[in-house]
C-alpha positions as CSV (number, residue, x, y, z in Angstrom):
1,M,-115.8,-67.7,96.7
2,K,-116.4,-66.8,100.3
3,K,-118.6,-68.9,102.5
4,K,-122.2,-67.5,102.5
5,N,-125.7,-68.8,102.7
6,I,-125.7,-71.2,99.9
7,N,-128.5,-73.6,98.9
8,I,-127.0,-77.0,98.1
9,R,-129.2,-79.6,96.5
10,F,-128.3,-83.2,96.5
11,R,-129.5,-85.8,94.0
12,K,-128.5,-89.1,92.5
13,A,-125.8,-88.9,89.9
14,R,-126.9,-89.7,86.3
15,N,-125.1,-90.6,83.1
16,E,-125.7,-87.1,81.7
17,D,-123.7,-85.7,84.7
18,L,-120.5,-87.5,83.5
19,G,-119.0,-84.5,81.8
20,Q,-119.4,-82.2,84.8
21,I,-118.2,-84.9,87.2
22,Q,-115.2,-85.7,85.0
23,R,-114.3,-82.0,84.9
24,I,-114.2,-81.7,88.7
25,E,-112.4,-85.1,88.9
26,S,-109.6,-83.8,86.6
27,L,-109.3,-80.5,88.5
28,S,-109.1,-82.4,91.8
29,F,-106.8,-85.3,91.4
30,K,-103.2,-86.0,90.2
31,N,-104.4,-89.2,88.6
32,P,-108.1,-88.7,87.9
33,Y,-110.4,-91.7,87.2
34,P,-110.9,-92.2,83.5
35,P,-114.4,-91.5,82.1
36,Y,-115.2,-95.2,81.7
37,Y,-114.7,-95.8,85.4
38,T,-116.7,-92.8,86.5
39,R,-119.5,-93.9,84.2
40,A,-119.3,-97.4,85.8
41,L,-119.5,-95.7,89.3
42,I,-122.7,-93.9,88.2
43,E,-124.3,-96.9,86.5
44,S,-123.5,-99.8,88.8
45,L,-120.4,-99.8,90.9
46,S,-121.7,-97.5,93.6
47,D,-124.6,-98.0,95.9
48,V,-124.8,-94.3,96.8
49,S,-123.9,-91.8,94.0
50,L,-124.7,-88.2,94.7
51,V,-124.0,-84.8,93.2
52,A,-124.2,-81.5,94.9
53,E,-125.7,-78.7,92.9
54,I,-125.8,-74.9,93.4
55,E,-128.1,-73.1,91.0
56,N,-128.4,-76.2,88.9
57,K,-124.6,-76.5,88.5
58,I,-122.8,-79.6,89.7
59,V,-120.2,-78.4,92.2
60,G,-119.3,-81.7,93.8
61,Y,-119.9,-85.4,94.0
62,I,-119.5,-88.5,96.1
63,F,-119.6,-92.2,95.4
64,A,-119.9,-94.9,98.0
65,R,-120.3,-98.7,98.0
66,I,-121.5,-101.2,100.5
67,E,-118.9,-104.0,100.9
68,Y,-118.4,-107.0,103.0
69,G,-122.1,-107.2,104.0
70,K,-122.8,-103.9,105.7
71,I,-119.6,-101.8,105.6
72,G,-119.7,-98.6,103.6
73,H,-116.7,-97.5,101.5
74,I,-116.4,-94.0,100.2
75,V,-114.8,-94.5,96.9
76,T,-114.3,-90.9,95.9
77,I,-115.4,-87.4,96.8
78,A,-114.5,-84.1,95.1
79,V,-115.6,-80.5,95.1
80,D,-115.0,-78.0,92.3
81,P,-112.0,-75.9,93.3
82,K,-114.0,-72.7,92.9
83,Y,-116.5,-73.9,95.5
84,R,-114.1,-75.3,98.1
85,R,-114.1,-74.1,101.7
86,M,-117.9,-73.4,101.6
87,G,-118.9,-76.6,103.5
88,I,-119.9,-78.6,100.4
89,G,-117.5,-81.5,101.0
90,E,-118.7,-81.7,104.6
91,A,-122.3,-81.6,103.5
92,L,-121.7,-84.4,100.9
93,M,-120.0,-86.5,103.6
94,R,-122.8,-86.0,106.0
95,E,-125.4,-86.9,103.3
96,V,-123.6,-90.1,102.3
97,I,-123.1,-91.1,106.0
98,N,-126.8,-90.7,106.6
99,K,-127.7,-92.7,103.4
100,L,-125.3,-95.5,104.5
101,K,-127.0,-95.6,108.0
102,E,-130.4,-95.9,106.2
103,L,-129.0,-98.8,104.3
104,N,-128.0,-100.4,107.7
105,C,-124.3,-100.1,107.4
106,S,-122.4,-100.6,110.6
107,S,-119.3,-98.6,109.7
108,V,-117.7,-96.7,106.8
109,Y,-114.1,-96.3,105.6
110,L,-112.1,-94.4,103.0
111,E,-108.6,-93.9,101.8
112,V,-106.9,-90.5,101.7
113,R,-103.5,-89.3,100.6
114,V,-101.2,-88.8,103.7
115,S,-100.4,-85.3,102.3
116,N,-104.1,-84.2,102.0
117,K,-104.3,-82.4,105.3
118,P,-107.6,-80.5,104.6
119,A,-109.4,-83.8,103.8
120,I,-107.9,-85.6,106.8
121,N,-109.0,-82.7,109.0
122,L,-112.5,-82.9,107.6
123,Y,-112.7,-86.6,108.1
124,R,-111.5,-86.3,111.7
125,K,-114.1,-83.6,112.3
126,L,-116.7,-86.1,111.1
127,G,-115.5,-88.8,113.5
128,F,-113.2,-90.8,111.3
129,L,-110.0,-92.2,112.8
130,I,-106.8,-93.2,111.0
131,T,-106.6,-97.0,111.5
132,R,-103.5,-97.7,109.3
133,R,-101.2,-96.5,106.7
134,I,-101.2,-98.2,103.3
135,Q,-97.8,-98.1,101.6
136,K,-97.6,-96.8,98.0
137,Y,-101.4,-96.9,97.6
138,Y,-101.5,-94.3,94.8
139,R,-100.1,-94.7,91.3
140,D,-97.4,-92.0,92.0
141,G,-96.2,-94.0,95.0
142,E,-97.7,-91.9,97.8
143,D,-99.0,-93.6,100.9
144,A,-102.7,-93.5,102.0
145,F,-104.3,-93.4,105.4
146,L,-107.2,-95.8,105.9
147,M,-109.7,-93.9,108.0
148,E,-112.8,-95.5,109.5
149,R,-115.8,-94.6,111.7
150,A,-118.8,-96.5,113.2
151,L,-122.3,-95.5,112.0
């Protein structure tokens, strides 16, 4: 799909969204989270859980937690492959950053595969900096970058 004027609606993730979120999860990651973990994120593990909808179809999601007092942690974000490069991931990130600010977080961090150049570029555009490399962070042995930004 080409980038065009799209109307993205954000709302809190709900249990009935699990199937659609899990579909995007499995299309997006080498080692997707199992449904029980995604359900736990929806129900209680995340302080901010959002889905992005276009024409009532979930096309992306983001889950974030507040840790160590007032530090936000973006646990996961994904966009349906058919809807990538349309600004949805950036819109989800901006939405969660705003919500974390409203919840008085002082900073936010995330982990990203060192090979995921599109995501790294997006996060840099949004003001995140690579603060360290975490060896063998992912199950397949790939390293992660820890990226952070002040809020």
